DRENPA-3360 file (N, C-alpha, C; in nm, 2 decimals, always signed):
BEGIN
1 = MEVLNRSE = +1.59/-0.32/+1.38/+1.55/-0.21/+1.31/+1.39/-0.21/+1.31 ~ +1.34/-0.09/+1.32/+1.19/-0.08/+1.31/+1.16/+0.02/+1.20 ~ +1.07/-0.02/+1.11/+1.02/+0.06/+1.01/+0.90/+0.13/+1.07 ~ +0.91/+0.27/+1.08/+0.81/+0.34/+1.16/+0.69/+0.39/+1.08 ~ +0.71/+0.41/+0.94/+0.60/+0.46/+0.86/+0.64/+0.45/+0.72 ~ +0.55/+0.49/+0.63/+0.58/+0.49/+0.48/+0.48/+0.59/+0.42 ~ +0.54/+0.68/+0.34/+0.46/+0.77/+0.26/+0.50/+0.76/+0.11 ~ +0.41/+0.77/+0.02/+0.44/+0.77/-0.12/+0.49/+0.90/-0.17;
9 = LTEDASVS = +0.60/+0.89/-0.24/+0.66/+1.01/-0.30/+0.60/+1.02/-0.44 ~ +0.60/+0.91/-0.51/+0.54/+0.90/-0.65/+0.47/+0.76/-0.65 ~ +0.42/+0.72/-0.76/+0.36/+0.59/-0.77/+0.46/+0.48/-0.75 ~ +0.58/+0.50/-0.79/+0.69/+0.40/-0.78/+0.79/+0.42/-0.67 ~ +0.78/+0.52/-0.59/+0.88/+0.55/-0.49/+0.81/+0.59/-0.36 ~ +0.88/+0.56/-0.25/+0.83/+0.59/-0.11/+0.94/+0.65/-0.03 ~ +0.90/+0.70/+0.09/+1.00/+0.74/+0.19/+0.95/+0.68/+0.32 ~ +1.04/+0.63/+0.40/+1.01/+0.58/+0.53/+1.11/+0.62/+0.64;
17 = DHWISGGP = +1.06/+0.63/+0.76/+1.15/+0.66/+0.87/+1.18/+0.52/+0.93 ~ +1.31/+0.50/+0.96/+1.36/+0.37/+1.02/+1.44/+0.40/+1.14 ~ +1.41/+0.33/+1.25/+1.49/+0.34/+1.37/+1.59/+0.22/+1.36 ~ +1.72/+0.24/+1.37/+1.82/+0.14/+1.36/+1.90/+0.15/+1.49 ~ +1.91/+0.04/+1.56/+1.99/+0.04/+1.68/+2.14/+0.03/+1.66 ~ +2.22/+0.08/+1.75/+2.36/+0.07/+1.74/+2.43/+0.19/+1.67 ~ +2.53/+0.24/+1.72/+2.61/+0.35/+1.66/+2.55/+0.49/+1.67 ~ +2.64/+0.58/+1.65/+2.60/+0.72/+1.65/+2.52/+0.76/+1.52;
25 = PGVWAREI = +2.46/+0.88/+1.52/+2.39/+0.92/+1.40/+2.47/+0.91/+1.27 ~ +2.42/+0.85/+1.17/+2.48/+0.85/+1.04/+2.57/+0.72/+1.01 ~ +2.60/+0.64/+1.12/+2.69/+0.53/+1.10/+2.64/+0.43/+1.00 ~ +2.51/+0.41/+0.98/+2.46/+0.32/+0.89/+2.43/+0.38/+0.75 ~ +2.44/+0.51/+0.73/+2.39/+0.57/+0.61/+2.46/+0.52/+0.49 ~ +2.59/+0.50/+0.49/+2.66/+0.46/+0.37/+2.62/+0.32/+0.33 ~ +2.60/+0.23/+0.43/+2.56/+0.09/+0.40/+2.42/+0.09/+0.34 ~ +2.33/+0.17/+0.40/+2.19/+0.17/+0.35/+2.19/+0.23/+0.21;
33 = AGFPDVVK = +2.27/+0.33/+0.18/+2.27/+0.39/+0.05/+2.32/+0.30/-0.06 ~ +2.39/+0.19/-0.02/+2.45/+0.09/-0.11/+2.34/-0.01/-0.16 ~ +2.22/-0.01/-0.10/+2.12/-0.10/-0.15/+2.07/-0.05/-0.28 ~ +2.04/-0.14/-0.38/+2.01/-0.10/-0.52/+1.88/-0.02/-0.53 ~ +1.78/-0.04/-0.44/+1.66/+0.04/-0.45/+1.65/+0.17/-0.37 ~ +1.76/+0.19/-0.30/+1.76/+0.31/-0.21/+1.80/+0.43/-0.30 ~ +1.73/+0.54/-0.29/+1.75/+0.66/-0.37/+1.83/+0.77/-0.28 ~ +1.79/+0.78/-0.15/+1.84/+0.88/-0.07/+1.83/+0.84/+0.08;
41 = VDSLAEVG = +1.93/+0.87/+0.16/+1.93/+0.84/+0.30/+1.97/+0.97/+0.38 ~ +1.89/+1.00/+0.48/+1.92/+1.11/+0.57/+1.92/+1.06/+0.71 ~ +2.02/+1.10/+0.79/+2.02/+1.07/+0.93/+1.95/+1.18/+1.00 ~ +1.84/+1.15/+1.07/+1.76/+1.25/+1.13/+1.80/+1.28/+1.28 ~ +1.81/+1.18/+1.36/+1.83/+1.21/+1.50/+1.87/+1.08/+1.58 ~ +1.94/+1.10/+1.69/+1.98/+0.99/+1.77/+1.87/+0.97/+1.87 ~ +1.82/+0.85/+1.88/+1.71/+0.82/+1.97/+1.74/+0.69/+2.05 ~ +1.75/+0.70/+2.18/+1.78/+0.58/+2.26/+1.92/+0.53/+2.22;
49 = DGCIYRIS = +1.93/+0.40/+2.19/+2.06/+0.35/+2.16/+2.07/+0.33/+2.01 ~ +2.00/+0.41/+1.93/+2.00/+0.40/+1.78/+1.98/+0.54/+1.72 ~ +1.95/+0.53/+1.59/+1.93/+0.66/+1.52/+1.81/+0.64/+1.42 ~ +1.74/+0.75/+1.39/+1.63/+0.75/+1.30/+1.69/+0.80/+1.16 ~ +1.66/+0.72/+1.06/+1.70/+0.75/+0.92/+1.58/+0.77/+0.84 ~ +1.58/+0.86/+0.75/+1.47/+0.88/+0.65/+1.53/+0.83/+0.52 ~ +1.46/+0.72/+0.47/+1.51/+0.65/+0.35/+1.41/+0.67/+0.24 ~ +1.45/+0.72/+0.12/+1.37/+0.72/+0.00/+1.41/+0.61/-0.08;
57 = YRNPPIVY = +1.32/+0.54/-0.14/+1.35/+0.41/-0.22/+1.24/+0.38/-0.32 ~ +1.28/+0.30/-0.42/+1.19/+0.25/-0.51/+1.10/+0.14/-0.45 ~ +0.97/+0.14/-0.47/+0.89/+0.05/-0.40/+0.92/-0.10/-0.43 ~ +0.92/-0.18/-0.32/+0.93/-0.32/-0.34/+0.80/-0.38/-0.40 ~ +0.80/-0.50/-0.46/+0.68/-0.56/-0.52/+0.56/-0.57/-0.42 ~ +0.59/-0.59/-0.29/+0.48/-0.61/-0.19/+0.39/-0.49/-0.18 ~ +0.45/-0.37/-0.21/+0.37/-0.25/-0.20/+0.26/-0.25/-0.31 ~ +0.30/-0.30/-0.43/+0.20/-0.30/-0.54/+0.09/-0.40/-0.51;
65 = LYRKLRLP = +0.13/-0.52/-0.44/+0.03/-0.62/-0.40/-0.07/-0.55/-0.30 ~ -0.01/-0.49/-0.20/-0.10/-0.42/-0.10/-0.19/-0.32/-0.17 ~ -0.13/-0.24/-0.26/-0.21/-0.14/-0.33/-0.32/-0.20/-0.41 ~ -0.29/-0.31/-0.48/-0.39/-0.38/-0.57/-0.50/-0.44/-0.48 ~ -0.47/-0.50/-0.36/-0.57/-0.55/-0.27/-0.63/-0.45/-0.18 ~ -0.58/-0.32/-0.19/-0.63/-0.21/-0.11/-0.62/-0.24/+0.04 ~ -0.51/-0.29/+0.08/-0.48/-0.33/+0.22/-0.40/-0.22/+0.28 ~ -0.42/-0.19/+0.41/-0.34/-0.10/+0.48/-0.21/-0.16/+0.52;
73 = LHFPFRIQ = -0.10/-0.09/+0.51/+0.03/-0.14/+0.57/+0.03/-0.09/+0.72 ~ +0.04/-0.18/+0.81/+0.03/-0.15/+0.95/+0.17/-0.13/+1.01 ~ +0.20/-0.01/+1.06/+0.33/+0.03/+1.12/+0.32/+0.05/+1.27 ~ +0.43/+0.04/+1.34/+0.56/+0.00/+1.29/+0.57/-0.15/+1.27 ~ +0.67/-0.19/+1.20/+0.71/-0.33/+1.20/+0.86/-0.35/+1.22 ~ +0.89/-0.46/+1.28/+1.03/-0.48/+1.33/+1.10/-0.59/+1.24 ~ +1.23/-0.56/+1.21/+1.32/-0.65/+1.15/+1.43/-0.67/+1.24 ~ +1.45/-0.80/+1.28/+1.56/-0.83/+1.37/+1.62/-0.97/+1.33;
81 = AGIINWEV = +1.75/-0.97/+1.32/+1.83/-1.09/+1.28/+1.77/-1.15/+1.15 ~ +1.74/-1.06/+1.06/+1.69/-1.11/+0.93/+1.55/-1.16/+0.92 ~ +1.48/-1.14/+1.04/+1.34/-1.18/+1.04/+1.25/-1.06/+1.06 ~ +1.14/-1.05/+0.97/+1.05/-0.94/+0.98/+0.92/-0.98/+1.04 ~ +0.88/-0.91/+1.14/+0.75/-0.93/+1.21/+0.66/-0.82/+1.16 ~ +0.55/-0.86/+1.09/+0.46/-0.76/+1.04/+0.32/-0.81/+1.04 ~ +0.23/-0.72/+1.06/+0.09/-0.75/+1.08/+0.02/-0.72/+0.95 ~ -0.06/-0.82/+0.92/-0.15/-0.81/+0.80/-0.29/-0.79/+0.84;
89 = VARRSEFE = -0.35/-0.69/+0.79/-0.49/-0.66/+0.83/-0.57/-0.68/+0.70 ~ -0.65/-0.79/+0.69/-0.71/-0.82/+0.56/-0.83/-0.92/+0.58 ~ -0.91/-0.93/+0.48/-1.01/-1.04/+0.47/-0.93/-1.16/+0.44 ~ -0.99/-1.28/+0.47/-0.93/-1.41/+0.45/-0.87/-1.42/+0.31 ~ -0.95/-1.39/+0.21/-0.90/-1.41/+0.07/-0.78/-1.32/+0.04 ~ -0.79/-1.20/+0.09/-0.67/-1.11/+0.07/-0.55/-1.16/+0.15 ~ -0.57/-1.20/+0.27/-0.47/-1.26/+0.35/-0.40/-1.37/+0.28 ~ -0.48/-1.46/+0.22/-0.43/-1.58/+0.15/-0.34/-1.53/+0.03;
97 = AVLRYAKE = -0.38/-1.42/-0.04/-0.30/-1.37/-0.15/-0.17/-1.32/-0.10 ~ -0.17/-1.25/+0.01/-0.04/-1.21/+0.07/+0.05/-1.33/+0.11 ~ -0.01/-1.43/+0.17/+0.06/-1.55/+0.20/+0.12/-1.62/+0.08 ~ +0.04/-1.63/-0.03/+0.09/-1.69/-0.15/+0.21/-1.61/-0.21 ~ +0.20/-1.48/-0.21/+0.31/-1.40/-0.25/+0.43/-1.42/-0.17 ~ +0.42/-1.42/-0.04/+0.53/-1.43/+0.05/+0.60/-1.57/+0.03 ~ +0.52/-1.67/+0.01/+0.58/-1.81/-0.02/+0.65/-1.81/-0.15 ~ +0.60/-1.74/-0.25/+0.67/-1.73/-0.38/+0.81/-1.66/-0.37;
105 = VDPDFQLV = +0.81/-1.55/-0.29/+0.93/-1.47/-0.28/+1.03/-1.54/-0.19 ~ +0.98/-1.61/-0.08/+1.07/-1.67/+0.01/+1.02/-1.81/+0.05 ~ +1.07/-1.92/-0.01/+1.02/-2.05/+0.02/+1.03/-2.09/+0.17 ~ +1.12/-2.02/+0.24/+1.14/-2.05/+0.39/+1.05/-1.97/+0.47 ~ +0.96/-1.89/+0.41/+0.87/-1.81/+0.49/+0.79/-1.89/+0.59 ~ +0.77/-1.83/+0.71/+0.69/-1.90/+0.81/+0.59/-1.81/+0.87 ~ +0.47/-1.86/+0.88/+0.36/-1.78/+0.95/+0.37/-1.82/+1.10 ~ +0.39/-1.71/+1.18/+0.41/-1.73/+1.32/+0.28/-1.74/+1.40;
113 = SIRRRPLR = +0.18/-1.65/+1.37/+0.06/-1.66/+1.44/-0.05/-1.58/+1.36 ~ -0.17/-1.61/+1.40/-0.29/-1.54/+1.34/-0.37/-1.50/+1.46 ~ -0.40/-1.37/+1.46/-0.49/-1.31/+1.57/-0.60/-1.24/+1.50 ~ -0.71/-1.24/+1.56/-0.83/-1.16/+1.51/-0.85/-1.04/+1.60 ~ -0.87/-0.93/+1.54/-0.90/-0.80/+1.61/-1.02/-0.74/+1.55 ~ -1.10/-0.66/+1.62/-1.21/-0.59/+1.56/-1.15/-0.50/+1.44 ~ -1.22/-0.51/+1.33/-1.17/-0.43/+1.21/-1.17/-0.28/+1.24 ~ -1.26/-0.24/+1.32/-1.27/-0.09/+1.35/-1.13/-0.04/+1.40;
121 = SHLPVLTD = -1.05/-0.12/+1.47/-0.93/-0.07/+1.52/-0.83/-0.04/+1.41 ~ -0.85/-0.09/+1.29/-0.76/-0.07/+1.18/-0.81/+0.03/+1.07 ~ -0.93/+0.09/+1.10/-0.98/+0.19/+1.00/-0.89/+0.31/+1.00 ~ -0.87/+0.37/+0.88/-0.79/+0.49/+0.87/-0.83/+0.60/+0.97 ~ -0.73/+0.66/+1.04/-0.76/+0.76/+1.14/-0.77/+0.89/+1.07 ~ -0.70/+0.92/+0.96/-0.69/+1.04/+0.89/-0.77/+1.04/+0.76 ~ -0.83/+1.16/+0.73/-0.89/+1.17/+0.60/-0.78/+1.17/+0.49 ~ -0.82/+1.15/+0.36/-0.72/+1.16/+0.25/-0.65/+1.29/+0.25;
129 = TQQQLLNQ = -0.72/+1.40/+0.28/-0.66/+1.53/+0.28/-0.56/+1.55/+0.39 ~ -0.60/+1.50/+0.51/-0.51/+1.50/+0.62/-0.38/+1.41/+0.60 ~ -0.40/+1.30/+0.54/-0.29/+1.21/+0.51/-0.19/+1.27/+0.41 ~ -0.25/+1.34/+0.32/-0.17/+1.41/+0.22/-0.09/+1.52/+0.28 ~ -0.15/+1.60/+0.37/-0.08/+1.71/+0.44/+0.03/+1.65/+0.53 ~ +0.00/+1.54/+0.60/+0.10/+1.48/+0.68/+0.22/+1.43/+0.60 ~ +0.19/+1.36/+0.48/+0.30/+1.32/+0.39/+0.39/+1.43/+0.34 ~ +0.32/+1.54/+0.31/+0.40/+1.66/+0.26/+0.48/+1.72/+0.37;
137 = AMAAGYFA = +0.43/+1.73/+0.49/+0.50/+1.78/+0.60/+0.62/+1.70/+0.63 ~ +0.60/+1.56/+0.63/+0.71/+1.47/+0.66/+0.82/+1.49/+0.55 ~ +0.78/+1.49/+0.42/+0.87/+1.50/+0.31/+0.95/+1.63/+0.32 ~ +0.88/+1.74/+0.36/+0.95/+1.87/+0.37/+1.04/+1.88/+0.49 ~ +1.03/+1.78/+0.58/+1.12/+1.78/+0.70/+1.06/+1.86/+0.82 ~ +0.93/+1.88/+0.82/+0.87/+1.96/+0.93/+0.88/+1.88/+1.06 ~ +0.87/+1.75/+1.05/+0.88/+1.67/+1.18/+1.02/+1.62/+1.21 ~ +1.12/+1.66/+1.13/+1.26/+1.61/+1.15/+1.31/+1.68/+1.28;
145 = VPRAITLT = +1.41/+1.62/+1.34/+1.47/+1.68/+1.46/+1.61/+1.70/+1.43 ~ +1.66/+1.83/+1.42/+1.58/+1.95/+1.43/+1.50/+1.97/+1.30 ~ +1.40/+2.05/+1.31/+1.31/+2.08/+1.19/+1.39/+2.13/+1.07 ~ +1.36/+2.08/+0.96/+1.43/+2.12/+0.83/+1.35/+2.24/+0.77 ~ +1.23/+2.26/+0.81/+1.15/+2.37/+0.76/+1.06/+2.43/+0.87 ~ +1.05/+2.56/+0.87/+0.96/+2.63/+0.97/+0.81/+2.61/+0.92 ~ +0.72/+2.63/+1.02/+0.58/+2.63/+0.99/+0.55/+2.74/+0.88 ~ +0.61/+2.86/+0.90/+0.58/+2.97/+0.81/+0.62/+2.93/+0.67;
153 = DFARQMGR = +0.74/+2.87/+0.65/+0.79/+2.83/+0.52/+0.71/+2.72/+0.46 ~ +0.67/+2.62/+0.55/+0.59/+2.51/+0.50/+0.46/+2.56/+0.45 ~ +0.39/+2.65/+0.53/+0.26/+2.70/+0.49/+0.28/+2.78/+0.36 ~ +0.38/+2.86/+0.34/+0.41/+2.93/+0.22/+0.42/+2.83/+0.10 ~ +0.50/+2.73/+0.12/+0.52/+2.62/+0.02/+0.39/+2.56/-0.02 ~ +0.30/+2.54/+0.08/+0.17/+2.48/+0.05/+0.06/+2.58/-0.01 ~ +0.10/+2.71/-0.01/+0.01/+2.81/-0.06/-0.11/+2.83/+0.04 ~ -0.09/+2.81/+0.17/-0.19/+2.83/+0.27/-0.14/+2.92/+0.38;
161 = SKSSVSEA = -0.24/+2.97/+0.46/-0.20/+3.05/+0.57/-0.13/+2.97/+0.68 ~ -0.04/+3.04/+0.76/+0.03/+2.97/+0.87/-0.07/+2.91/+0.97 ~ -0.18/+2.99/+1.00/-0.27/+2.95/+1.10/-0.35/+2.82/+1.05 ~ -0.39/+2.82/+0.92/-0.47/+2.70/+0.88/-0.38/+2.58/+0.88 ~ -0.25/+2.59/+0.84/-0.17/+2.47/+0.84/-0.14/+2.43/+0.98 ~ -0.12/+2.52/+1.07/-0.09/+2.49/+1.21/-0.21/+2.42/+1.27 ~ -0.33/+2.47/+1.25/-0.45/+2.40/+1.30/-0.47/+2.26/+1.24 ~ -0.45/+2.25/+1.11/-0.46/+2.12/+1.04/-0.36/+2.02/+1.10;
169 = IAVIERKL = -0.24/+2.06/+1.12/-0.14/+1.97/+1.18/-0.17/+1.93/+1.32 ~ -0.22/+2.03/+1.40/-0.27/+2.00/+1.54/-0.38/+1.89/+1.54 ~ -0.47/+1.90/+1.45/-0.58/+1.80/+1.44/-0.52/+1.67/+1.40 ~ -0.43/+1.66/+1.31/-0.36/+1.54/+1.27/-0.29/+1.48/+1.39 ~ -0.21/+1.56/+1.46/-0.14/+1.51/+1.57/-0.23/+1.45/+1.68 ~ -0.34/+1.53/+1.71/-0.44/+1.48/+1.81/-0.50/+1.35/+1.77 ~ -0.54/+1.33/+1.64/-0.60/+1.21/+1.59/-0.50/+1.09/+1.60 ~ -0.37/+1.12/+1.57/-0.27/+1.01/+1.57/-0.24/+0.97/+1.72;
177 = LESALRPS = -0.24/+1.07/+1.81/-0.21/+1.04/+1.95/-0.33/+0.96/+2.01 ~ -0.45/+1.00/+1.98/-0.57/+0.93/+2.03/-0.57/+0.79/+1.98 ~ -0.54/+0.77/+1.86/-0.53/+0.64/+1.80/-0.43/+0.55/+1.86 ~ -0.31/+0.61/+1.89/-0.20/+0.53/+1.95/-0.23/+0.50/+2.09 ~ -0.30/+0.58/+2.16/-0.33/+0.56/+2.30/-0.46/+0.48/+2.33 ~ -0.54/+0.45/+2.22/-0.66/+0.38/+2.23/-0.63/+0.23/+2.27 ~ -0.69/+0.18/+2.37/-0.66/+0.04/+2.40/-0.71/-0.06/+2.29 ~ -0.63/-0.16/+2.26/-0.67/-0.26/+2.16/-0.70/-0.39/+2.23;
185 = TVYSG = -0.80/-0.45/+2.18/-0.84/-0.58/+2.24/-0.79/-0.69/+2.14 ~ -0.73/-0.79/+2.19/-0.68/-0.90/+2.10/-0.76/-1.02/+2.13 ~ -0.81/-1.08/+2.02/-0.89/-1.20/+2.04/-0.81/-1.32/+1.98 ~ -0.82/-1.43/+2.04/-0.76/-1.55/+1.99/-0.85/-1.61/+1.88 ~ -0.79/-1.67/+1.79/-0.88/-1.73/+1.69/-0.82/-1.82/+1.60;
% end
């Protein structure tokens, strides 16, 4: 499974898109919906040998720690055979707080590696306004396959003109693509 993104719905709830391998669309929806913190599950699309699910859920405690420390959650991250691989981007003191928390929650927690990268590669790509529009578009289903809402209806819902929303989304998409295609340098440390 890969957790592709996360957007806040409220202070205590989020929505994420998850790619889960195996089975046709919707095969995992009932099992996912059975988890106590899950509020809603939508099967969006079949991709490769899996399916993308949009899952709304109550935030786990790690989200509050990241929020308190003002750390970015770096996506995507992979969960395979019960093991989560996730990248922490933080100053040493903040990183140590995340490690302490992880060890409290799971005494069998293991740190696999530490790499240092230039901090600039982890700076937010989008402005707060752009991030908010992206979150609203995702929540409305604008990026779902097939789309759950048209650009015209989404713009109307936002109280903006179709052309201004179209242009704003195009800028967001360009920034995200440029960020994804930018080469990253990894330093040992």
